[in-house]
N, C-alpha and C positions, 0 to 999 in steps of 0.2 A: 509224563511229568517232567522228564529231563529236557525234552524239546521246549516245552512251555517255559521252564525256568531259564534255559539258555537264551531264548529269544527275548524274554522279558528283561533279563539281566543286562544284555548288551544294548537294548533300546533305552533303558534307564541310564546306562552309562553315557550314551550319546547325548541325552538331554542334560545331564549334569555329571561330568566326569569325576569330580571330587566330592560329590554329595553336597548340593547347595544348602540344604537345610542345616547340616552339621556345621558348615562354615559360618552360618548366620547366627548361630546360638551364642549368646554372651556368657561364656564360661571361662574359668581360669585356663591358662595355657596347658597346665599339667593335666587337667581333666580332658581337654580337647585332644591331647596327644594319646591319652588312654583310649578315647573313643575311636580315634583314627586307627590305632593299633588293633582294636577289637574288630572293626569293620574291614581291616586290611587296606585302608586308604593309602597307607604308606608303602604298599607293595606294588609290583608290576601288575598289569591288568590280568594276565593269565593266572598268576598266583592268587589274586583277589577273587577271581572267578571260582577256582577250586576251593578256596577258603570259605566263600559264601555257600557254595553248594554243599559242602560237608556240614556246615551249621544247619542249613535248611533240611538236610536229610535227617538230622537229629531233632527237628522241630524246635530249634533254638534260633529265634528270629531276632534276638538282641534288643537293645533299647531303641525307643522311638526317637527319630530326629526332630519331631515336632513337639511332643509332650515331654516335658522334663520329669524326671523321677518316675517314669512309666515305661514298661517294656512292651514290645509288640505283642507278646503272648498275653499280657493283661488286657490289652485293647481287644484282641480276638476273643478272649473269654467274656468280656463285657458285651461286645457287639454281635457276636455270632448267634447266641441264643435268641436275641431280639429279631435278627434277620430271618432265622429259621422259623420262628413263630409266625412272622408276617408271611413268609413264603409258603409255609404249610397251610395256613388258613386260606391264603389266596388259591393254592392248588385245590383245596377241598371245595371252595366256592366254584372254581372253574369246572371241576368234574361234576358237581351237583347240578349246576345250571346247564352245562353242556350236555350231559346225559339226558336230563329231563326234557329239554327243548328238542334234542335230536330224536328221541324216541317218539315224542308227540308229533313232530313234523313227518316222520316216516309213516306213522299210523294214519295221519290226516293228510296224506299226500295230495298236493295241488289244491288244498283248501285255503281259506283265508288265513287260518292259523299257520299253516305251513309257509305261505308267502311272507307273512309278518315275521315269523321267526328267522327265515332266511335273510330278510332285509336287515333285521337287527344284527344278525351274525356278520353280514357284510360290513355294516357300519362299525361293529366292534373290532373287526380286523383292520379296517382302514384308519381308524382314529387312534393315535398313539395314547398310551395310558397316562402320560403327563398332561396331555390336552384334556382327556377325560377327567383327570383329577381336578383341573381348574373348574370345569363345569359342575362337577360333583360338589365342590366346596361352595360354589355360588348357590346351588339349588338346595342341598341338604344341610348346609351349615348356616348360611345367611338368610335364606328364604324360609325353609321349613324348620330350621333349628332342631334337627333330629340328632346330629352328631357334633362332637367337638371339632374345632378347626385343626387342632394339632395337639401333640402331647403324647405321653407314654405313661403307663402305670395302671390303667384300667382296661378291662376287656373291650369296652366300647370304643376305645381309642384305636383298636386294630380293625374295626369293621369296615369303615369307609376306605382306608388305604388298601385293604385286602380286596375289596370289591373292585376298585379301580385297577389293581394289579391283575385280577383274575379275568377282567372283561375280554381282552383279545384272545386269551387262551380258551375261555369258555366258548367263544365264537368258533374257533378251530375245532374244538371237541364236538360241538353241536353238528357241524357239517360232516365230520368224520363219522359220528354216530348215525346220523341220518342215512348217509351212503351205505354204511355197513348193514343197518337194519333193513333197508330196501333190498339189498342183495340177499340177506338171510331169509327174509319173510317169504321169498319165492322158492325156497328149498323144499325138497320132498319131506324131510323129517318134520318140518313145521306144519305142513298140511296133514301129516300123520298124527301129530300131536292134537291138532284141532279135531280130526276125525275120531280120536279116542275119547273126546268129550271133555278135555281139560279146559279149565277156566282160561279165558283170554289173557288175564293178568299173569297166570302161571306160564303160559306159552311164551308171552313176550319177555318177561323178566327172567325166567329160568332157562329157557331154551334159546330163543332168538337173540337176546341181549348178550349172552355169553359168547356166541359166535360172531357177534358184530363188533366187539370191543378190541379185537386184535389190532386194527389200525390205530385205535386210540392209545393202546398200550405202547405201540411203537413211537407215538408222538410224545409220550410222557417224559422220555429222556431229554430231548431238546426243550420241551416245555419247562422242565425243572430249571434248566440253565437260563431260559428266558425269564422265568419268574425271579430267579436270583439276581440276574443283571438288571432286570427291569425295576427291582426294588431300590436300586441305587438312587435313581432320580426321585422316586416317590418318598423315600426316607427323608430327602432334603425338603420336599414340598410340605410334608406333614410333620417335620421336625421330630422324626423318630430316631433315637440314638443308636441305630443299628450299624452293622458293618459297612453298609453303603455310604453312610455319612462320613465315617472315618476314612473310607477309601477316596472319596471325592476331595476331602480336605488334604489327604496325603498327596494326591496328584497335583493339586493346586500349589501346594507348598514344597513339592519335590521331595517328599519324605520317602526315600526309596525302600526303606525297610518295611514300612506298613504297606506300601503299594505292592511290593513283590509278595509279601506274605498273604495279602488278600487274594491276589491273582492265583497263587498256588492252592489256597483253601478252596476257592471256587472251582478250580480245575479238578481237585480231588473229589469234590462233591458231584461234579458233572460225570466223571468217570464211574463213580460208585453207583449213581442213579442209572446210567446206561447199562451197567452190568446187571443190576437188579431187574431192569426191564427185560433184558435178554433171558434171564433165568426164570422170569415169571411166565414166559410163553408156555412152558410145559405144564404149568399149573392151570392155566386158563383153557388151553385147547389140548385135549388128550392126544390129538393127532400129531402134535409137535413133540419130538423126543430129543433129549440132550445127549450128545455123544459123550461117552466116558473116555 
């Protein structure tokens, strides 16, 4: 967290040493002096760095340089739940589609279904989600009229952007699941389970699937980061007022406080998810033990 903060702080200082957004706001001089003092703009660079780091360590992100009468904490409180809702639904779609197609492909190896699913997975990986979003809007909004083009407030507003967000990650999960299932299905304990007379569904879902998802679990950490950062563009395309929309506006208008706060929030979420993924190994595979 400290390394990310340090690199981000100095990169933003190079872009606008005195805070371009603050200098462009039409406020009384006395108010501007208070804002400069709050952000440490009247101090040397090293003092400003430690001043900002101490405030960020206390989760005090200060006022926004772009939105008057609004703090960065208020912007995060408004946008973060929306982005998390979009990302969570996208991750659920990715796992549901990826697991289902991966298992079917492994069970129907070298069949037409397997080849079709692998082709779709390859296209899903190759096509960026913002390009896919454009095609999805044309097909499902203008042609079929199944979903709204943009907006926020109803559950249906999240379905199309979540599917576009989930597509490339579902493709990766499908390929990882297929590979893991093919490896596990040839193990002795799977043949023993079939020999005991267990139902094929029980063998696949209870025994084989559990041993095949470890590579997928390892991928979920980076996938979470990709879903969060991928939602930045999709939120702009579908006009969703999430954290990504605020981040893009902050970058374009050089609002350092919002930009740095969003970067740190995303970094914290990424590290948290990676830690949870590591801890989950012991729950999924009994052979994995966590050192005390």
